[in-house]
C-alpha positions as CSV (number, residue, x, y, z in Angstrom):
1,X,-88.2,-104.9,85.4
2,X,-88.0,-101.7,83.4
3,X,-88.1,-98.4,85.2
4,X,-90.4,-95.8,83.6
5,X,-88.9,-92.7,82.1
6,X,-88.8,-89.7,84.4
7,X,-92.3,-88.2,84.1
8,X,-94.3,-85.7,86.1
9,X,-98.0,-84.9,85.4
10,X,-98.5,-81.2,85.4
11,X,-101.6,-79.5,84.0
12,X,-104.1,-80.0,81.1
13,X,-102.8,-78.6,77.8
14,X,-103.4,-75.0,77.0
15,X,-100.6,-73.4,75.1
16,X,-100.7,-74.3,71.5
17,X,-103.9,-76.4,71.7
18,X,-107.1,-75.2,70.1
19,X,-109.9,-77.1,71.8
20,X,-112.7,-74.5,72.3
21,X,-114.8,-75.5,69.3
22,X,-113.8,-79.2,69.2
23,X,-117.2,-80.7,69.8
24,X,-118.8,-78.0,67.6
25,X,-116.7,-79.1,64.6
26,X,-117.4,-82.8,65.2
27,X,-121.2,-82.2,65.6
28,X,-121.2,-80.3,62.3
29,X,-119.7,-83.3,60.6
30,X,-122.2,-85.7,62.2
31,X,-125.1,-83.4,61.3
32,X,-123.9,-83.3,57.7
33,X,-123.9,-87.1,57.6
34,X,-127.3,-87.3,59.2
35,X,-128.8,-84.8,56.7
36,X,-127.3,-86.8,53.8
37,X,-128.9,-90.0,55.1
38,X,-132.3,-88.2,55.6
39,X,-132.3,-86.9,52.0
40,X,-131.1,-90.1,50.4
41,X,-134.3,-90.6,48.4
42,X,-134.2,-87.3,46.6
43,X,-132.7,-87.0,43.1
44,X,-130.1,-84.4,43.8
45,X,-128.6,-83.7,47.2
46,X,-125.6,-81.4,48.0
47,X,-123.7,-82.6,51.1
48,X,-120.3,-82.1,52.7
49,X,-117.6,-84.5,51.5
50,X,-117.6,-87.8,53.4
51,X,-114.6,-88.3,55.7
52,X,-113.2,-91.7,55.3
53,X,-110.3,-93.9,56.5
54,X,-107.9,-95.6,54.0
55,X,-109.9,-98.8,54.8
56,X,-113.7,-98.8,54.9
57,X,-114.8,-101.8,57.0
58,X,-117.8,-103.6,55.6
59,X,-118.1,-106.4,58.1
60,X,-120.8,-106.6,60.6
61,X,-118.4,-106.0,63.5
62,X,-115.0,-104.5,63.3
63,X,-112.6,-107.4,63.7
64,X,-115.1,-110.1,62.7
65,X,-113.0,-111.4,59.8
66,X,-110.7,-114.1,61.2
67,X,-113.3,-116.6,62.5
68,X,-113.8,-118.6,65.7
69,X,-110.5,-120.5,65.5
70,X,-108.3,-117.4,65.5
71,X,-105.3,-117.7,67.9
72,X,-105.4,-114.1,69.1
73,X,-109.1,-113.3,69.9
74,X,-108.2,-111.3,73.0
75,X,-106.3,-108.8,70.8
76,X,-108.9,-108.3,68.2
77,X,-110.1,-104.6,67.9
78,X,-112.8,-103.4,70.2
79,X,-114.5,-100.0,70.7
80,X,-116.0,-99.9,74.2
81,X,-119.3,-98.0,74.4
82,X,-118.9,-94.6,75.9
83,X,-121.3,-92.1,77.5
84,X,-118.8,-89.2,77.6
85,X,-115.3,-88.1,76.6
86,X,-112.4,-88.1,79.0
87,X,-110.6,-84.9,80.0
88,X,-107.7,-83.7,77.9
89,X,-104.3,-85.3,78.5
90,X,-102.0,-83.9,81.2
91,X,-98.6,-82.5,80.3
92,X,-95.5,-84.5,81.3
93,X,-91.9,-83.6,82.0
94,X,-90.0,-86.1,79.9
95,X,-86.4,-87.0,80.2
96,X,-85.4,-89.0,77.1
97,X,-83.7,-92.2,77.9
98,X,-81.3,-91.7,75.0
99,X,-79.5,-89.1,77.2
100,X,-78.3,-92.1,79.3
101,X,-77.1,-94.2,76.4
102,X,-73.5,-95.1,75.5
103,X,-72.7,-92.9,72.4
104,X,-71.5,-96.0,70.5
105,X,-74.3,-98.2,71.8
106,X,-71.6,-100.4,73.4
107,X,-73.9,-102.2,75.9
108,X,-76.5,-103.0,73.2
109,X,-73.9,-104.1,70.7
110,X,-72.3,-106.4,73.3
111,X,-75.7,-107.9,74.1
112,X,-76.4,-108.6,70.4
113,X,-73.0,-110.0,69.6
114,X,-73.0,-112.3,72.6
115,X,-76.1,-113.9,71.0
116,X,-74.4,-114.3,67.6
117,X,-76.1,-111.3,66.1
118,X,-75.1,-108.0,64.6
119,X,-76.6,-104.5,64.1
120,X,-77.0,-103.9,60.3
121,X,-78.0,-100.6,58.7
122,X,-80.5,-100.9,55.9
123,X,-80.0,-97.5,54.4
124,X,-77.8,-94.4,54.6
125,X,-80.2,-92.2,56.5
126,X,-83.0,-94.5,57.9
127,X,-83.5,-98.1,58.9
128,X,-81.5,-100.7,60.9
129,X,-82.1,-104.4,61.6
130,X,-81.0,-106.4,64.7
131,X,-80.0,-109.9,63.5
132,X,-79.3,-113.0,65.6
133,X,-81.0,-114.8,68.5
134,X,-81.9,-111.6,70.3
135,X,-85.0,-111.4,72.5
136,X,-86.2,-107.9,73.3
137,X,-87.7,-108.9,76.7
138,X,-84.2,-109.8,77.9
139,X,-82.7,-106.4,77.3
140,X,-81.5,-104.8,80.5
141,X,-82.0,-101.1,81.4
142,X,-78.6,-100.1,79.9
143,X,-79.3,-101.9,76.7
144,X,-82.8,-100.3,76.5
145,X,-81.2,-96.8,76.8
146,X,-78.7,-97.6,74.1
147,X,-81.7,-98.7,71.9
148,X,-83.4,-95.4,72.5
149,X,-80.4,-93.6,71.1
150,X,-80.0,-96.0,68.1
151,X,-83.7,-95.5,67.2
152,X,-83.3,-91.7,67.5
153,X,-80.3,-91.8,65.1
154,X,-81.6,-94.4,62.6
155,X,-85.3,-93.5,62.6
156,X,-86.6,-97.2,62.7
157,X,-85.0,-100.4,64.1
158,X,-86.3,-103.9,63.3
159,X,-86.1,-107.0,65.5
160,X,-87.0,-110.3,63.8
161,X,-88.9,-113.3,65.2
162,X,-89.9,-111.8,68.5
163,X,-92.4,-114.6,69.2
164,X,-91.9,-114.6,73.0
165,X,-92.2,-110.8,73.3
166,X,-95.5,-110.5,75.0
167,X,-97.8,-107.5,75.2
168,X,-96.7,-107.1,78.8
169,X,-93.1,-107.0,77.7
170,X,-94.0,-104.5,75.0
171,X,-95.8,-102.2,77.4
172,X,-92.9,-102.5,79.9
173,X,-90.3,-101.5,77.2
174,X,-92.5,-98.6,76.1
175,X,-93.0,-97.4,79.6
176,X,-89.3,-96.9,80.0
177,X,-89.4,-94.4,77.2
178,X,-92.4,-92.4,78.4
179,X,-96.0,-92.5,79.6
180,X,-98.0,-94.7,77.3
181,X,-100.4,-92.7,75.1
182,X,-104.1,-93.6,75.1
183,X,-105.4,-93.0,71.6
184,X,-108.5,-90.7,71.4
185,X,-110.4,-92.8,68.8
186,X,-108.7,-96.0,67.8
187,X,-109.8,-99.5,68.8
188,X,-108.2,-101.3,71.8
189,X,-107.8,-105.0,72.4
190,X,-110.9,-106.9,73.5
191,X,-109.1,-108.2,76.5
192,X,-110.3,-105.1,78.3
193,X,-107.2,-104.0,80.3
194,X,-105.1,-102.6,77.5
195,X,-106.4,-99.1,76.9
196,X,-102.9,-97.8,76.2
197,X,-102.5,-100.4,73.3
198,X,-103.5,-99.6,69.7
199,X,-104.8,-102.4,67.5
200,X,-103.5,-102.2,64.0
201,X,-106.0,-104.3,62.0
202,X,-107.3,-105.1,58.5
203,X,-108.9,-108.2,57.0
204,X,-111.1,-109.3,54.1
205,X,-113.8,-106.8,55.1
206,X,-111.3,-103.9,55.0
207,X,-111.9,-102.4,51.5
208,X,-109.3,-99.8,50.5
209,X,-110.7,-96.5,49.2
210,X,-108.6,-95.7,46.2
211,X,-110.5,-92.4,45.6
212,X,-109.8,-90.7,49.0
213,X,-106.1,-90.6,49.4
214,X,-103.0,-90.2,47.2
215,X,-99.9,-92.2,48.2
216,X,-98.2,-89.1,49.6
217,X,-101.3,-88.4,51.8
218,X,-100.9,-91.8,53.6
219,X,-97.5,-90.8,55.0
220,X,-97.8,-89.7,58.6
221,X,-96.4,-89.6,62.1
222,X,-98.7,-90.8,64.8
223,X,-101.1,-88.4,66.6
224,X,-99.0,-85.3,66.0
225,X,-102.0,-83.1,66.9
226,X,-101.2,-83.9,70.6
227,X,-99.4,-81.2,72.6
228,X,-96.8,-83.8,73.3
229,X,-96.7,-86.2,70.4
230,X,-95.2,-89.7,70.7
231,X,-91.5,-90.5,70.6
232,X,-90.0,-94.1,70.6
233,X,-92.9,-96.3,69.3
234,X,-93.2,-100.1,69.3
235,X,-95.2,-102.2,66.9
236,X,-95.4,-106.0,66.9
237,X,-97.2,-107.8,64.1
238,X,-99.1,-110.9,65.1
239,X,-100.4,-111.9,61.7
240,X,-99.2,-110.7,58.2
241,X,-100.0,-111.6,54.6
242,X,-97.6,-113.8,52.7
243,X,-97.2,-111.1,50.1
244,X,-97.3,-107.3,50.5
245,X,-97.6,-105.6,53.8
246,X,-94.6,-103.3,53.3
247,X,-94.2,-100.3,55.5
248,X,-92.4,-97.3,54.0
249,X,-90.3,-95.0,56.1
250,X,-89.0,-91.5,55.3
251,X,-86.5,-89.4,57.3
252,X,-87.3,-85.9,58.5
253,X,-83.6,-85.5,59.1
254,X,-82.7,-86.3,55.5
255,X,-85.5,-84.1,54.1
256,X,-84.2,-81.1,56.0
257,X,-80.7,-81.8,54.9
258,X,-81.8,-81.9,51.2
259,X,-83.1,-78.3,51.3
260,X,-81.3,-75.1,50.5
261,X,-80.0,-73.0,53.4
262,X,-82.5,-70.3,52.4
263,X,-85.5,-72.7,52.6
264,X,-84.2,-74.2,55.8
265,X,-84.1,-70.8,57.4
266,X,-87.6,-70.0,56.2
267,X,-89.0,-73.3,57.5
268,X,-87.3,-72.8,60.9
269,X,-89.3,-69.6,61.4
270,X,-92.8,-71.0,61.0
271,X,-95.3,-73.4,62.7
272,X,-97.8,-75.9,61.2
273,X,-101.3,-76.6,62.5
274,X,-101.8,-80.4,63.3
275,X,-105.4,-81.3,63.6
276,X,-107.2,-84.3,65.0
277,X,-110.7,-83.4,63.7
278,X,-110.7,-85.4,60.5
279,X,-109.5,-88.5,62.4
280,X,-112.2,-88.1,65.0
281,X,-114.9,-87.5,62.4
282,X,-113.9,-90.5,60.3
283,X,-114.2,-92.8,63.4
284,X,-117.9,-91.9,64.1
285,X,-119.0,-95.0,62.2
286,X,-117.6,-97.2,64.9
287,X,-117.7,-95.0,67.9
288,X,-120.0,-92.0,68.2
289,X,-118.3,-90.6,71.2
290,X,-114.5,-90.2,71.1
291,X,-112.3,-91.1,74.1
292,X,-111.2,-87.4,74.1
293,X,-112.4,-84.4,72.3
294,X,-110.4,-83.6,69.2
295,X,-107.8,-80.8,69.3
296,X,-105.5,-78.8,67.1
297,X,-102.0,-77.9,68.0
298,X,-99.4,-75.7,66.4
299,X,-95.9,-77.3,66.3
300,X,-92.6,-76.0,64.7
301,X,-92.1,-77.1,61.1
302,X,-88.5,-77.8,62.0
303,X,-88.0,-79.5,65.3
304,X,-84.8,-80.6,67.0
305,X,-84.4,-84.1,68.5
306,X,-83.5,-83.6,72.2
307,X,-80.8,-86.4,72.1
308,X,-79.2,-86.2,68.7
309,X,-79.5,-82.4,68.4
310,X,-80.4,-82.9,64.7
311,X,-83.0,-80.8,62.9
312,X,-85.9,-82.6,61.3
313,X,-88.9,-81.6,59.2
314,X,-92.0,-82.2,61.4
315,X,-94.8,-82.1,58.8
316,X,-97.0,-84.9,57.7
317,X,-100.0,-85.2,55.3
318,X,-102.1,-87.1,57.8
319,X,-102.6,-84.3,60.3
320,X,-101.1,-81.0,59.1
321,X,-103.8,-78.7,57.7
322,X,-102.0,-75.4,57.2
323,X,-99.0,-73.2,58.1
324,X,-99.6,-70.6,60.7
325,X,-99.3,-67.0,59.4
326,X,-98.6,-68.0,55.8
327,X,-100.9,-66.9,52.9
328,X,-103.0,-69.6,51.2
329,X,-101.2,-69.7,47.9
330,X,-97.8,-69.9,49.6
331,X,-99.1,-72.3,52.2
332,X,-100.4,-74.8,49.5
333,X,-97.2,-74.7,47.5
334,X,-94.9,-75.3,50.5
335,X,-97.0,-78.0,52.1
336,X,-97.4,-79.8,48.7
337,X,-93.6,-79.8,48.3
338,X,-92.9,-81.1,51.8
339,X,-95.6,-83.8,51.7
340,X,-94.5,-85.1,48.3
341,X,-90.9,-85.2,49.3
342,X,-91.3,-87.6,52.1
343,X,-88.7,-102.8,54.8
344,X,-91.1,-105.4,54.8
345,X,-92.3,-106.6,58.3
346,X,-93.5,-110.2,58.9
347,X,-95.4,-111.9,61.7
348,X,-93.5,-112.0,64.9
349,X,-91.3,-109.0,63.9
350,X,-91.1,-105.8,66.0
351,X,-90.5,-102.4,64.6
352,X,-89.4,-99.6,66.9
353,X,-89.3,-96.1,65.4
354,X,-89.0,-92.5,66.5
355,X,-92.2,-90.6,65.6
356,X,-90.4,-87.3,66.1
357,X,-88.1,-87.8,63.0
358,X,-89.7,-90.2,60.6
359,X,-93.0,-90.5,58.7
360,X,-94.4,-93.9,57.8
361,X,-97.1,-95.5,55.6
362,X,-98.4,-98.9,55.0
363,X,-98.5,-99.8,51.3
364,X,-102.2,-100.8,51.6
365,X,-101.7,-103.8,49.3
366,X,-102.6,-106.5,51.9
367,X,-106.3,-106.6,51.0
368,X,-108.0,-109.1,51.3
369,X,-105.4,-110.8,53.6
370,X,-105.3,-110.4,57.4
371,X,-102.9,-108.0,59.0
372,X,-103.0,-107.7,62.8
373,X,-100.6,-106.0,65.1
374,X,-100.3,-104.2,68.5
375,X,-98.8,-100.7,68.9
376,X,-97.5,-99.1,72.1
377,X,-96.9,-95.4,71.8
378,X,-94.9,-93.6,74.6
379,X,-95.4,-89.9,75.0
380,X,-92.4,-87.6,74.3
381,X,-91.5,-84.0,74.9
382,X,-93.3,-81.0,73.4
383,X,-91.6,-80.3,70.1
384,X,-88.9,-77.7,70.3
385,X,-88.0,-75.3,67.5
386,X,-84.4,-74.6,66.6
387,X,-84.5,-71.4,68.6
388,X,-86.1,-73.0,71.6
389,X,-83.7,-76.0,71.6
390,X,-80.6,-73.7,71.4
391,X,-82.0,-71.4,74.1
392,X,-82.9,-74.3,76.4
393,X,-79.8,-76.4,76.0
394,X,-77.1,-73.9,75.1
395,X,-76.1,-76.2,72.2
396,X,-76.2,-75.5,68.5
397,X,-78.8,-77.6,66.6
398,X,-77.2,-79.6,63.7
399,X,-77.9,-80.6,60.2
400,X,-77.8,-84.5,60.1
401,X,-76.0,-84.7,56.8
402,X,-73.4,-82.0,57.6
403,X,-72.8,-83.7,61.0
404,X,-72.3,-87.0,59.1
405,X,-69.8,-85.4,56.7
406,X,-67.8,-83.9,59.6
407,X,-67.6,-87.4,61.3
408,X,-66.4,-88.9,58.1
409,X,-63.8,-86.1,57.6
410,X,-65.2,-84.9,54.3
411,X,-66.4,-81.5,53.0
412,X,-69.7,-82.5,51.6
413,X,-71.4,-81.8,48.2
414,X,-70.1,-79.4,45.7
415,X,-71.0,-75.8,46.2
416,X,-73.1,-73.9,43.6
417,X,-70.7,-72.1,41.2
418,X,-73.6,-70.1,39.6
419,X,-73.1,-71.7,36.1
420,X,-75.5,-73.4,33.8
421,X,-75.4,-77.1,34.4
422,X,-75.3,-79.9,31.7
423,X,-76.5,-83.3,32.8
424,X,-74.7,-86.6,32.6
425,X,-76.3,-89.9,33.7
426,X,-74.9,-93.0,35.3
427,X,-76.5,-96.4,36.0
């Protein structure tokens, strides 16, 4: 049985979290919706913009699409009725299991190769697939630690055809990496004893709203408004469409490495505000009372992964609302640049990714087909800035690409010679 990551509950979040007016903001949104409904018969009404999800569910009950013969009824989405919100999450002292990994993933590689498989990278900076007859539930503690390091380095790792990987196995693997996060608003399985499992679900009643989001705005990292956002995250898809259903991944390591030294230094000096208010307000259609009051938290724009020591851009369009201490015009230009700069998964597949260093987005092209999965989301450490990481560890934070060049024994891209450039193109 997997041993949970070293965790100690401390106190409720205070530093960096802005919760004083949480309910007030949510009530304002609800009042605006109520006022809009009351005045619906008038010819001209001015209201606040409606907050929506990418999918607007039009079915009678969320999750009612599959029908009575559906093989996974206990995992269909459910929003239990609530009379009050729970207290804020405690803080945890997290020791990342990647610290205990073999630097070359030797135990994991031996496990995979013994089953006729191999570890295959899908891209230079992000994405790896584990091939062969490998069953996740059979990984020992050492292999699970090696997997934590591999995910931290590669951003996302895929395991194919994990049909015997149960929700209990999924929660056990997640618990080794940290306390399982309970989502403040999302639906949980109908089974009733899985509050730390998020249901990922859409069906014929999930109608995409093409007028609310640009493609870039759909890229996100999960619940980054938490004081301690998630780290190594595990998603198993139970049912997928025959066509579509891609998930796109982008690397915060690679984005940081692509920037000039001047811009890197600037971004290392500022924080961004991550807000949970829009997500809470958009869920009021299915649950009037959230599991927890929404919060906002300031995190460094550039964070350092505690195991790899690599710097990553920690900004996403889903939850970041502004840069702290940055004038509006500058704020808008910088955020627009970062947000715009940011593998198909089938039924039975498991994706494990590191929410600290990648953004992801579904392609939202599955409609009207059914897509149903279960996500387990372990909590990670409070994000550390470059200065905080170096002060705490005594180590120098690294640029992923420069570190790669050094390991390859090459000097890297050509330096700027200050001359006008003419362009040549190659296929």
